[in-house]
C-alpha positions in Angstrom: 24.0 -19.6 -27.6 21.9 -17.2 -29.7 18.7 -19.5 -31.0 19.5 -18.2 -35.3 22.7 -19.5 -34.2 21.5 -22.8 -33.7 19.3 -23.5 -36.0 22.4 -22.6 -38.4 24.2 -25.2 -37.1 21.2 -27.5 -37.1 21.3 -31.1 -39.9 18.4 -31.6 -40.9 19.3 -34.9 -39.9 20.2 -33.5 -35.9 17.1 -31.9 -36.2 15.1 -35.3 -35.7 16.4 -35.5 -31.8 13.2 -34.1 -30.7 11.6 -33.5 -27.6 7.8 -34.9 -26.6 7.0 -37.7 -24.2 9.0 -40.0 -25.8 10.4 -39.1 -29.3 9.7 -37.3 -32.8 11.4 -38.1 -36.2 10.7 -35.4 -39.0 11.2 -35.4 -42.5 12.1 -33.1 -44.6 8.3 -32.4 -45.7 7.9 -32.5 -42.0 10.4 -29.1 -41.2 8.8 -27.3 -44.5 5.6 -27.2 -42.5 7.6 -26.2 -39.5 8.8 -23.9 -41.3 5.9 -22.9 -42.5 4.4 -22.3 -38.7 1.7 -25.4 -39.4 2.0 -28.2 -38.1 1.1 -32.3 -39.1 -0.3 -34.6 -36.6 0.3 -37.8 -37.8 3.9 -37.1 -37.1 4.7 -35.8 -33.7 3.6 -38.9 -31.8 6.1 -41.1 -33.9 6.2 -43.5 -30.6 3.0 -43.8 -28.7 2.3 -45.4 -25.9 0.6 -48.9 -26.4 0.4 -49.7 -22.7 0.6 -48.7 -18.9 1.2 -51.4 -16.0 1.3 -49.5 -12.7 1.0 -50.8 -9.3 0.8 -48.4 -6.3 1.3 -49.2 -2.8 0.0 -46.7 -0.6 1.1 -46.0 2.9 -1.1 -43.8 4.3 0.6 -40.4 3.1 2.9 -41.9 1.5 3.1 -43.8 -2.0 5.5 -46.2 -4.5 4.7 -46.5 -8.2 6.0 -49.2 -10.3 4.9 -48.8 -13.9 6.1 -50.3 -17.0 5.1 -48.5 -19.9 5.4 -50.0 -24.2 6.0 -47.6 -26.7 5.8 -48.7 -30.6 7.7 -46.5 -33.3 4.6 -47.4 -35.7 6.2 -45.0 -38.3 8.4 -45.7 -41.5 11.6 -44.4 -40.0 13.9 -44.4 -37.8 13.5 -42.0 -34.2 15.4 -40.5 -32.0 14.2 -41.0 -28.2 14.2 -39.2 -25.5 12.6 -40.4 -23.2 11.3 -37.2 -20.3 9.1 -37.5 -17.1 8.3 -34.5 -15.5 8.0 -34.6 -11.0 5.4 -33.1 -9.2 5.6 -32.5 -5.5 7.3 -34.3 -2.9 8.5 -37.1 -5.7 11.7 -38.4 -6.1 12.9 -40.9 -8.9 15.0 -44.4 -7.1 14.4 -46.4 -10.5 15.0 -46.2 -14.5 15.4 -48.1 -16.9 14.7 -48.4 -21.0 14.7 -52.3 -23.2 14.5 -53.1 -26.3 15.4 -55.4 -28.3 19.1 -53.8 -29.5 20.0 -52.6 -26.0 19.5 -51.7 -22.4 19.6 -48.0 -20.9 20.1 -47.3 -16.9 19.7 -44.8 -15.4 23.0 -44.2 -12.2 23.4 -41.9 -9.4 27.4 -41.0 -9.8 29.0 -38.4 -7.3 29.8 -35.5 -9.1 32.7 -35.0 -7.7 34.6 -38.1 -9.1 32.5 -38.0 -12.4 33.6 -41.4 -13.1 31.0 -41.7 -16.5 31.2 -39.4 -19.1 27.7 -39.2 -20.9 28.3 -38.8 -24.3 26.7 -36.4 -26.9 25.9 -33.4 -27.0 23.9 -31.9 -24.4 22.8 -28.9 -27.2 19.1 -30.6 -27.0 18.3 -30.0 -23.5 20.0 -26.4 -23.1 17.2 -24.9 -25.8 14.6 -27.2 -24.1 15.4 -25.7 -21.0 14.9 -22.0 -22.6 12.0 -23.0 -24.8 10.0 -25.2 -23.6 6.5 -24.5 -22.0 6.2 -26.9 -19.4 8.0 -24.8 -15.4 9.4 -27.3 -13.2 11.7 -29.9 -12.5 12.2 -33.0 -15.3 13.8 -36.5 -16.0 15.1 -36.4 -18.7 16.8 -39.6 -20.9 18.8 -40.4 -23.7 17.4 -44.4 -25.1 18.9 -44.1 -29.2 16.9 -45.2 -32.0 14.4 -47.0 -32.3 14.0 -48.8 -35.6 10.5 -49.1 -37.3 8.1 -51.0 -36.1 10.2 -51.8 -32.9 9.1 -51.6 -29.2 10.4 -50.1 -26.0 9.7 -51.0 -22.6 10.3 -48.9 -19.8 10.2 -48.7 -16.4 10.4 -46.0 -13.5 9.8 -46.4 -10.2 9.2 -43.1 -7.6 8.3 -42.5 -4.0 5.9 -39.7 -3.2 4.8 -37.9 -0.5 0.8 -37.8 -0.5 -1.2 -34.8 -0.2 -3.8 -34.5 2.4 -7.0 -33.1 1.8 -9.6 -31.5 4.0 -11.1 -34.4 5.4 -8.2 -36.3 6.2 -8.0 -38.8 2.8 -4.8 -39.1 1.2 -5.1 -37.8 -2.2 -2.9 -40.0 -5.6 -2.8 -38.3 -8.7 -1.5 -40.7 -11.9 0.8 -38.8 -13.3 0.4 -37.4 -17.3 3.0 -39.2 -18.4 1.6 -42.7 -17.2 -1.8 -42.0 -18.7 -1.2 -39.0 -21.6 -5.3 -39.0 -22.2 -4.4 -35.1 -22.6 -2.5 -36.0 -26.4 -5.4 -37.7 -27.8 -7.7 -34.5 -27.2 -4.9 -32.4 -28.8 -5.2 -34.4 -31.9 -8.3 -35.8 -32.0 -10.6 -34.1 -30.0 -13.6 -36.0 -31.8 -12.8 -39.1 -30.2 -13.8 -40.4 -26.9 -11.2 -43.8 -27.1 -7.5 -43.8 -25.8 -5.0 -45.4 -27.8 -3.5 -47.7 -25.2 -4.0 -49.6 -22.1 -4.3 -48.7 -18.8 -3.7 -51.2 -16.2 -3.3 -50.1 -12.8 -3.7 -51.6 -8.7 -3.4 -49.9 -6.1 -2.3 -51.9 -1.9 -3.2 -49.5 0.7 -2.4 -49.8 3.7 -2.1 -48.4 7.6 -2.9 -49.1 11.2 -6.1 -46.7 12.1 -7.5 -49.3 8.8 -8.6 -48.3 5.6 -12.6 -46.6 5.6 -13.3 -46.4 1.5 -11.2 -45.5 -1.8 -12.8 -42.9 -3.4 -12.1 -42.6 -8.2 -13.1 -40.1 -10.8 -13.6 -43.4 -12.4 -14.8 -47.6 -12.0 -12.5 -49.7 -9.6 -13.2 -53.5 -8.9 -13.8 -53.3 -5.7 -12.5 -52.5 -2.3 -11.1 -56.0 -0.9 -9.4 -57.0 2.2 -6.6 -58.4 2.7 -6.7 -58.7 6.5 -9.1 -59.5 9.5 -8.8 -56.0 10.9 -9.1 -54.0 7.8 -5.4 -52.5 7.3 -4.3 -53.9 4.2 -6.5 -53.9 1.4 -6.4 -53.8 -3.0 -8.2 -51.8 -5.6 -8.0 -51.9 -9.3 -8.0 -49.8 -12.3 -12.2 -51.5 -13.7 -12.8 -50.7 -17.4 -10.9 -48.0 -19.3 -9.9 -44.8 -16.9 -11.2 -41.7 -17.3 -10.0 -40.0 -21.0 -11.1 -36.3 -21.0 -9.9 -36.3 -16.9 -6.4 -37.3 -14.8 -6.4 -40.2 -13.1 -7.0 -39.2 -9.3 -7.9 -41.9 -6.6 -8.6 -40.6 -2.7 -8.0 -42.8 0.1 -9.8 -42.2 3.4 -8.6 -43.8 6.2 -9.8 -45.4 10.3 -9.7 -42.5 12.6 -8.9 -39.0 9.7 -7.3 -36.9 12.8 -5.7 -39.7 14.6 -1.7 -40.1 14.9 -0.3 -43.6 14.2 3.0 -45.4 13.5 4.4 -48.2 11.9 7.3 -50.0 11.0 9.2 -50.4 7.6 11.2 -53.3 7.6 15.1 -52.6 5.8 16.3 -53.9 3.4 17.9 -57.4 3.8 21.4 -57.0 2.1 22.2 -53.1 3.3 24.7 -53.4 6.5 23.2 -53.3 9.8 23.5 -50.0 11.4 22.7 -48.1 7.7 20.3 -45.5 6.7 18.1 -48.3 4.3 19.7 -51.4 6.7 17.5 -50.8 10.0 14.1 -50.7 10.7 11.8 -46.9 9.7 8.8 -46.3 12.1 6.6 -44.1 9.4 4.6 -42.4 11.5 1.9 -39.4 11.0 0.5 -36.7 13.1 -2.9 -35.2 11.7 -4.0 -34.6 15.6 -7.8 -33.5 15.5 -8.0 -29.7 16.3 -10.9 -27.6 16.4 -12.1 -25.3 13.3 -11.4 -20.8 15.2 -14.5 -18.5 15.9 -13.8 -15.7 12.8 -12.8 -12.8 14.8 -12.0 -14.1 19.0 -8.9 -14.4 20.4 -6.1 -16.1 18.8 -3.0 -17.1 19.6 0.2 -16.9 17.2 3.5 -15.1 15.8 3.1 -13.0 12.8 5.9 -11.2 11.2 6.2 -9.2 8.2 9.7 -9.1 5.9 9.0 -5.6 3.4 11.7 -5.6 1.3 12.9 -2.3 1.8 12.4 -1.4 -2.3 9.3 -2.1 -2.2 7.6 -0.1 0.7 5.7 3.0 -0.4 3.3 -0.2 -2.5 3.2 -2.0 0.6 1.8 0.7 2.8 -1.4 0.0 2.3 -1.4 -3.9 2.2 0.6 -3.0 5.4 -2.6 -1.9 7.3 -5.7 -4.0 6.1 -2.8 -7.2 7.4 -2.5 -5.3 11.0 -5.8 -4.8 11.0 -7.2 -8.0 10.5 -5.2 -9.5 12.8 -6.3 -11.5 15.4 -6.8 -10.1 19.4 -4.2 -12.3 21.7 -1.6 -12.8 19.4 2.0 -11.3 18.7 3.7 -9.1 15.6 6.7 -7.3 13.9 7.8 -5.8 11.1 10.9 -6.3 9.5 12.3 -3.6 7.0 15.0 -5.7 5.7 18.1 -3.5 4.4 21.6 -3.5 5.5 20.3 -2.9 9.3 18.7 -6.0 10.2 16.2 -4.7 12.8 13.1 -4.8 14.1 10.3 -2.1 14.0 10.2 -3.7 17.5 13.2 -5.5 18.9 11.1 -8.4 19.5 7.7 -9.6 18.7 4.6 -7.5 21.0 1.4 -7.8 22.1 -1.1 -7.1 18.9 -2.6 -3.6 20.7 -4.0 -0.7 19.4 -0.6 1.3 21.3 1.7 -1.0 19.5 -0.7 -0.7 15.9 -0.4 2.5 16.2 3.2 2.9 16.9 4.3 -0.2 14.1 2.9 2.3 11.6 4.8 5.3 13.0 8.0 3.3 12.8 7.5 2.4 8.6 9.8 4.4 6.7 7.7 6.2 4.1 10.6 5.2 1.6 12.5 2.7 0.6 17.0 1.6 -0.1 17.8 0.6 -4.2 17.7 -2.6 -4.5 21.4 -3.2 -3.0 20.2 -2.6 0.3 19.0 -5.2 1.1 19.4 -8.3 3.5 16.7 -10.7 3.7 19.9 -12.8 5.0 20.8 -11.1 8.0 16.8 -10.2 8.9 16.4 -13.6 9.0 19.0 -14.8 11.4 17.8 -12.0 13.7 14.5 -13.5 13.6 15.7 -16.9 14.2 17.6 -15.8 16.9 14.8 -13.8 18.7 12.8 -16.1 20.9 9.1 -17.1 20.2 6.5 -15.9 22.8 5.7 -19.8 24.3 2.9 -21.1 22.8 2.5 -18.6 19.5 3.3 -20.5 16.2 5.6 -18.4 14.1 5.0 -17.2 11.0 6.8 -15.7 8.7 5.3 -13.3 5.5 7.5 -12.6 3.1 7.6 -10.0 0.9 10.2 -9.5 -2.4 10.9 -7.8 -5.0 13.9 -8.6 -6.8 16.2 -11.8 -6.2 18.9 -11.5 -4.3 22.3 -12.3 -4.5 22.3 -14.5 -2.3 19.1 -16.7 -2.4 20.9 -19.7 -1.9 21.8 -18.9 1.4 18.6 -17.7 2.7 16.9 -21.1 1.0 19.6 -23.2 3.5 18.6 -20.9 6.0 14.9 -21.0 6.1 15.8 -25.4 5.8 17.7 -25.5 8.9 14.6 -23.5 11.0 11.4 -25.3 9.0 10.4 -27.1 11.9 10.0 -23.4 13.8 7.9 -22.0 11.9 5.7 -21.2 8.9 6.4 -19.2 5.3 4.0 -17.2 3.1 5.8 -15.9 0.3 4.8 -12.6 -1.6 7.2 -12.8 -5.4 6.4 -9.2 -7.7 8.9 -10.2 -9.6 10.0 -13.5 -12.0 13.0 -13.6 -10.9 12.2 -14.0 -7.1 9.6 -16.8 -7.7 12.1 -19.8 -7.2 13.6 -17.7 -4.4 9.7 -17.6 -2.1 9.1 -21.1 -4.0 11.7 -22.9 -1.8 10.7 -20.5 1.4 7.6 -21.7 1.4 7.9 -25.3 0.5 10.8 -25.9 3.0 8.0 -24.7 5.5 4.4 -25.3 5.1 3.8 -22.9 4.0 2.9 -21.2 0.2 4.0 -19.1 -2.2 2.3 -16.7 -4.6 3.0 -14.6 -7.4 1.4 -10.8 -7.6 1.1 -9.7 -10.7 -0.5 -6.5 -10.0 -0.4 -3.6 -7.3 -4.5 -3.2 -7.1 -4.8 -7.4 -6.5 -1.8 -7.3 -4.5 -4.1 -7.0 -1.0 -6.3 -9.2 -1.2 -3.8 -11.8 -2.6 -2.4 -11.4 1.4 -5.2 -11.4 3.2 -6.8 -14.7 1.7 -3.2 -15.8 2.7 -3.2 -14.5 6.1 -7.4 -15.7 6.1 -5.2 -19.7 5.8 -2.2 -18.3 8.2 -5.0 -17.3 11.3 -6.1 -22.0 11.2 -5.2 -22.6 13.8 -2.1 -25.0 15.3 -1.0 -27.5 18.1 2.0 -27.4 19.7 4.2 -30.0 19.7 5.4 -30.1 23.4 7.2 -34.0 23.2 7.8 -36.7 21.4 8.9 -39.6 23.3 9.9 -43.2 22.7 9.7 -46.8 25.1 10.9 -49.4 23.6 12.3 -52.4 23.5 16.0 -52.8 25.6 18.6 -52.5 23.6 16.7 -50.6 21.0 16.9 -46.2 20.6 15.5 -44.9 18.5 16.3 -41.6 16.2 14.2 -38.8 14.7 14.8 -38.0 11.2 14.5 -34.5 9.3 13.8 -33.3 13.3 9.8 -32.7 15.2 7.7 -29.8 14.0 7.3 -27.3 15.9 3.9 -27.1 15.3 0.7 -28.5 13.8 -1.5 -26.8 11.6 -4.8 -27.5 11.1 -6.0 -28.9 8.1 -1.7 -30.0 7.7 -0.4 -33.5 8.1 3.1 -33.9 9.3 5.2 -37.3 8.6 8.2 -38.5 10.5 10.4 -40.9 9.6 12.3 -42.9 12.9 14.6 -45.1 12.4 15.4 -48.1 14.7 19.2 -48.9 15.9 19.9 -51.4 16.9 18.5 -55.5 18.6 16.7 -56.7 20.9 16.5 -60.3 21.8 12.6 -61.3 20.6 11.1 -58.8 18.1 9.0 -60.9 16.9 6.2 -60.6 19.8 7.8 -56.6 21.1 5.6 -53.8 21.0 7.4 -49.7 20.6 5.2 -47.4 22.0 4.9 -43.3 20.7 3.8 -40.7 23.1 2.9 -37.2 21.8 1.9 -34.8 23.8 0.4 -31.2 22.2 -1.3 -28.4 23.8 -4.0 -27.0 21.5 -5.4 -23.3 23.1 -3.9 -23.9 26.5 -5.0 -27.6 26.9 -2.9 -30.0 26.9 -3.4 -33.5 24.9 -1.8 -36.8 25.1 -1.6 -39.2 22.2 -0.3 -42.6 23.2 0.9 -44.8 20.1 1.1 -48.8 20.5 2.5 -50.4 17.7 4.4 -53.9 16.2 8.0 -53.5 16.2 8.0 -57.0 13.8 8.7 -54.9 10.4 5.9 -54.9 8.0 5.6 -53.8 4.0 6.4 -55.7 0.2 10.5 -54.3 0.4 10.0 -51.2 -1.8 10.9 -49.3 0.8 8.9 -46.0 0.2 9.9 -45.1 3.7 13.0 -44.9 3.8 13.7 -43.9 0.4 11.3 -39.9 1.6 13.5 -40.7 5.1 16.5 -40.4 3.2 15.1 -37.4 0.8 14.2 -36.3 4.5 17.8 -36.2 5.8 19.0 -35.1 2.5 16.8 -31.9 3.2 18.8 -31.1 6.9 21.9 -31.8 5.5 21.6 -29.8 2.4 22.5 -26.6 3.8 25.7 -27.6 5.7 27.0 -29.5 3.3 26.7 -26.7 0.1 28.0 -24.1 2.8 31.5 -26.0 2.0 32.9 -25.3 5.7 32.6 -29.3 5.8 33.8 -31.9 4.3 31.5 -34.7 6.2 28.0 -33.6 5.2 28.6 -33.2 1.4 30.0 -36.9 1.6 27.0 -37.9 3.4 24.9 -37.0 1.1 26.3 -38.3 -1.2 26.4 -42.0 0.5 22.9 -41.7 1.2 21.9 -40.7 -2.5 23.8 -43.2 -3.7 22.3 -45.5 -1.5 19.3 -44.4 -1.8 19.1 -43.4 -5.2 17.1 -40.1 -4.6 18.8 -37.9 -6.4 20.2 -35.0 -4.2 22.6 -31.7 -5.6 25.7 -33.0 -5.3 25.0 -36.3 -7.7 23.7 -36.7 -10.7 22.4 -39.1 -13.3 24.1 -41.0 -16.0 23.0 -43.6 -18.9 24.7 -46.6 -18.6 23.5 -48.3 -22.2 24.1 -52.2 -22.5 24.0 -53.6 -26.6 22.1 -57.0 -26.3 22.6 -57.4 -29.8 23.3 -60.2 -30.3 26.4 -61.1 -31.9 26.6 -61.9 -35.7 30.3 -63.7 -35.5 29.9 -66.9 -33.7 34.3 -67.5 -33.5 35.4 -67.3 -29.0 34.7 -63.1 -29.7 31.8 -63.7 -29.0 32.1 -65.3 -25.4 33.6 -61.0 -24.9 31.1 -59.1 -22.1 28.7 -57.2 -23.8 29.5 -53.7 -25.6 28.7 -50.4 -22.9 28.1 -47.1 -23.9 26.8 -44.0 -21.1 23.7 -41.3 -22.5 22.9 -38.5 -21.1 20.9 -38.6 -18.8 20.1 -36.4 -15.8 17.5 -33.3 -14.4 16.9 -30.9 -16.9 14.7 -27.2 -15.2 12.3 -25.8 -17.3 11.7 -22.6 -17.8 8.5 -22.3 -19.6 7.2 -20.4 -22.5 3.6 -19.7 -22.5 3.1 -15.8 -20.7 -0.1 -15.7 -22.1 -2.5 -15.5 -19.7 -4.4 -17.5 -21.3 -2.2 -20.3 -21.7 -2.6 -21.0 -17.7 -1.4 -23.9 -17.7 -3.8 -25.3 -14.1 -5.0 -28.5 -15.0 -4.0 -29.0 -18.5 -1.2 -31.3 -19.8 0.4 -30.4 -23.0 4.5 -32.4 -23.1 7.2 -30.3 -22.9 8.4 -27.7 -25.5 9.4 -30.0 -29.0 12.2 -28.6 -30.4 11.9 -27.2 -33.6 14.0 -25.5 -36.8 13.0 -21.9 -35.8 10.8 -19.5 -34.1 8.1 -19.4 -36.2 7.1 -22.9 -35.4 7.7 -22.3 -31.4 5.1 -19.4 -31.7 2.4 -21.9 -33.8 2.8 -24.7 -30.9 2.1 -22.3 -28.9 -0.9 -21.3 -30.3 -2.1 -24.8 -30.7 -1.6 -25.5 -26.5 -2.7 -21.9 -25.4 -5.8 -23.5 -27.9 -6.0 -27.2 -25.6 -6.0 -25.0 -21.9 -9.0 -23.7 -23.3 -10.8 -26.1 -23.3 -14.9 -26.3 -21.4 -13.7 -27.3 -17.8 -9.6 -26.9 -18.4 -10.4 -23.1 -18.2 -7.5 -21.1 -15.9 -9.5 -20.5 -13.0 -11.5 -23.4 -11.4 -9.5 -23.2 -8.9 -9.0 -20.4 -6.5 -5.7 -20.8 -5.7 -2.7 -23.4 -6.5 0.4 -23.9 -4.8 3.3 -23.8 -6.6 5.1 -27.1 -7.4 7.3 -28.7 -4.7 10.6 -30.5 -5.2 13.7 -32.1 -3.4 16.2 -30.1 -4.5 16.8 -26.4 -2.5 16.2 -23.5 -5.7 14.2 -25.0 -9.4 12.6 -22.5 -11.6 8.9 -21.7 -11.8 7.0 -19.9 -14.2 5.2 -17.2 -11.7 2.6 -16.5 -14.5 1.1 -20.3 -14.0 -0.1 -19.1 -10.5 -1.2 -15.8 -10.2 -4.5 -15.9 -8.0 -7.6 -15.6 -11.3 -10.5 -16.1 -9.0 -13.0 -13.4 -10.0 -13.2 -12.4 -5.9 -9.3 -10.9 -7.1 -10.5 -8.7 -9.7 -8.5 -6.1 -9.6 -9.2 -2.7 -8.2 -9.6 0.5 -8.6 -7.4 3.2 -6.7 -10.5 5.0 -5.5 -11.7 1.9 -3.9 -9.5 1.2 -2.4 -8.6 4.4 -1.1 -12.4 4.4 -0.3 -12.1 1.4 1.9 -9.1 2.5 3.4 -10.0 5.4 5.5 -13.3 3.4 7.0 -10.5 0.8 7.9 -7.9 3.4 9.7 -10.5 4.2 11.4 -11.2 0.8 13.3 -10.1 0.5 16.7 -7.1 -3.4 16.9 -10.8 -5.0 19.0 -12.8 -4.8 16.0 -15.0 -1.6 16.9 -15.6 1.9 15.8 -16.1 5.3 17.5 -18.7 7.5 16.4 -16.7 10.5 15.2 -16.7 12.9 12.7 -13.8 11.3 10.4 -16.7 7.9 10.4 -19.3 10.6 9.5 -17.1 11.3 6.5 -16.6 7.8 5.1 -20.2 7.3 5.8 -20.7 10.7 3.3 -23.8 11.1 6.1 -24.3 14.2 8.4 -22.6 13.5 11.8 -25.3 15.2 13.5 -27.6 12.8 11.7 -25.8 10.2 12.7 -26.6 10.9 16.5 -30.2 11.8 16.0 -31.2 8.8 14.1 -29.3 5.8 16.9 -31.5 3.8 18.7 -32.9 5.1 22.1 -31.4 2.2 23.4 -28.2 2.4 22.9 -25.8 2.9 26.0 -22.7 3.1 24.1 -21.6 5.4 20.5 -19.4 2.4 19.1 -22.6 -0.1 19.0 -23.8 2.5 16.9 -21.6 3.3 15.2 -20.2 -0.5 13.9 -23.1 -1.3 13.3 -23.3 1.7 10.3 -19.5 0.5 9.1 -20.1 -3.0 9.4 -23.9 -2.1 7.5 -21.5 0.6 5.0 -19.1 -2.1 3.8 -22.4 -4.2 2.8 -23.7 -1.5 0.2 -25.4 -3.5 -2.9 -23.4 -1.3 -4.9 -19.8 -2.3 -3.2 -18.4 -5.5 -2.3 -15.4 -5.0 0.3 -15.2 -8.8 1.3 -12.1 -9.2 -0.3 -9.7 -6.7 1.6 -12.8 -6.8 4.9 -13.4 -10.5 5.7 -11.5 -10.5 8.7 -11.8 -7.0 10.7 -15.6 -7.1 9.5 -15.4 -10.8 12.0 -13.4 -9.2 14.3 -16.3 -6.1 14.3 -19.5 -9.0 15.0 -17.8 -10.5 17.3 -17.1 -7.3 19.5 -20.7 -6.5 19.1 -22.4 -10.1 20.0 -20.0 -9.6 23.2 -21.3 -6.2 24.2 -24.6 -5.0 21.7 -27.1 -7.7 23.3 -31.0 -7.2 22.5 -30.1 -4.0 20.8 -28.3 -5.4 17.7 -31.5 -6.1 16.1 -32.7 -2.5 16.3 -29.7 -1.1 15.3 -29.3 -2.9 11.9 -32.8 -2.1 11.2 -31.9 1.5 11.6 -28.4 1.6 10.3 -30.6 -0.4 6.5 -32.7 2.6 6.5 -30.0 5.7 7.3 -27.7 4.1 4.8 -30.3 3.0 2.4 -28.7 -1.0 2.8 -30.4 -4.4 3.5 -27.6 -5.7 5.0 -29.1 -9.0 6.7 -29.3 -10.2 9.7 -26.8 -13.0 9.2 -24.1 -10.8 9.5 -24.5 -10.2 12.2 -24.9 -13.4 13.9 -28.2 -13.1 14.7 
């Protein structure tokens, strides 16, 4: 519906239903101010947060959060209340209710096909919110009715989340903004440091590896261990939370690089044999993987998928990518179009001849957008055998959104344990698909804003893709008679350095004595050609506090596996199974939806027999909302600054005023857009979610756009490099160095027996000229060159470097050559 038509249909009373963290109410005077593009801060938060009580249970890299939020309407008028909770990465809500003196609202899941309950009221507000909110991503939203002046509202929210793993092995937990909305204070009153609400946070920590330490950006009580082996501990917030930052916890375990297993007891009320009824083994796979030496031989299969409409722009980036690959790997290139055929029938070994032939076979011009066939190309790749011992990684370049995007996401999800995707979107409409492909496979997604920064961006992703990996050879179980294990979601084929893998394995059956029984899990890995075995013994006596965090995340993982089959519509059984799991676990899926059940709690004034009737119930609007975000300016880069998503306003002018306000908040000290060079795209349970691509432009200074001349200048040198990292002494090299070839030969030290050594030292020295910096583009291929030199030059390297600096007028340091 057109915005102006929507505005004309609204009465002033309707505009009281406005969106924020909890609710708004506007008077006619306030509306007049909005029309003038001004903000009356006193009316923006008429239902402020008064207190938050948060209980966090962390088991290795799994968190279960129970929160109780108390709000009070401190305005003089009644307010229509809308609660909104943005979902963070790998987060799933499983319980929500709100209670006031008048009524209780509870969110319940229902099968979308049956629609047993239909919410009353219009979704017009949420439709507007979807189109005009600043916050991009998935939000749980529920209308809670009218809150009278002075009345309180208590919201109980529970969710589970897989936690990210820091490079040092710590589990990182960040308290959501809804539970700690500190930025509201600084948006309305930047001079005050006192929070207008109280926060009580307690955390229970558990790991079979032992809890070593917990750190935070605020004061915590001393760590209290509840058992002698230090496998469980408790900690609480001591004093006030941080007033200008998110509240973050870093939990360190006894062995950050290890494999562990712990059993979580099932729900005694659930039937035996069901997902929630049987015990669940939470398995953490984080084997120790040493760092790879840059430039040395390395295994891996790298497959590049190029949109045929993108070929002319991709030539330069592809050249740098191919030249930066390590010796020992395999590669292939697919230009996905009507015929899904690779440059080679299957991946080939990385050699000079194969690289040259691949570049020759790539077509110089692309086809029309309608000819692309990414789905067929992916199916071809998945049907091609992987070189043994080489981890498969896909680099997917997309300029537009394919019409079969859901089928593409399902295809990648189906094979998510066998490969990792690095996806690059060059248009806003393809950002959501790029995110889904990377999210399902543990890769990364990037939105590239300009051709000049494209090569640097993809090379940075290649650098992360070159981290070594451990190949999972087998995962076996030894259990007492009568028990068996089912791994939900499958087992990954590879685990990359710096990452971990969470597995959920359910124990079925009955054993005679479960109290003293133990199980054994054996993980066999291959690391750089050497076999490593991890044997973990764990007690089968169920542990846990009954919150079923592992079970719910296992349901989430199982739903991910079922969704591609269920979405295809070929059979009814996968869909029925998905709905069953969703309803039992409380984890929403595309085939279920929320409905709010509102139960009146008023005491009837009539005291006769009719007063014994059950409380009156109604169904209200409650659902997941996809917000698209509206702030496109680079200054509005939403890294860590949270401004409550898109207030409903009367006309577009008021929205522009809000955008100016939020951009100003984004520019607060220490909250700048470029505080981090890379920010991964948000994750979600569902297959395709809207993402705001402008929020994920790599904006570190190292990604400053290059001029076309600078790229061409560097490219001339890169073309001449051999696959082993060396350069030959030639007229072409002399032309790039802008030195006469005869002069180069005359200045070559007499001790040098191989001209390629002298040529390679000159090329690396040229890359380090004081007036140029090619580090973004040439870091990986330079590492190959230095590795080659260290294996060939020996004692000649010192004199070659001194002569090269004199010839080129440079001051390259010996450390560049690992001297």
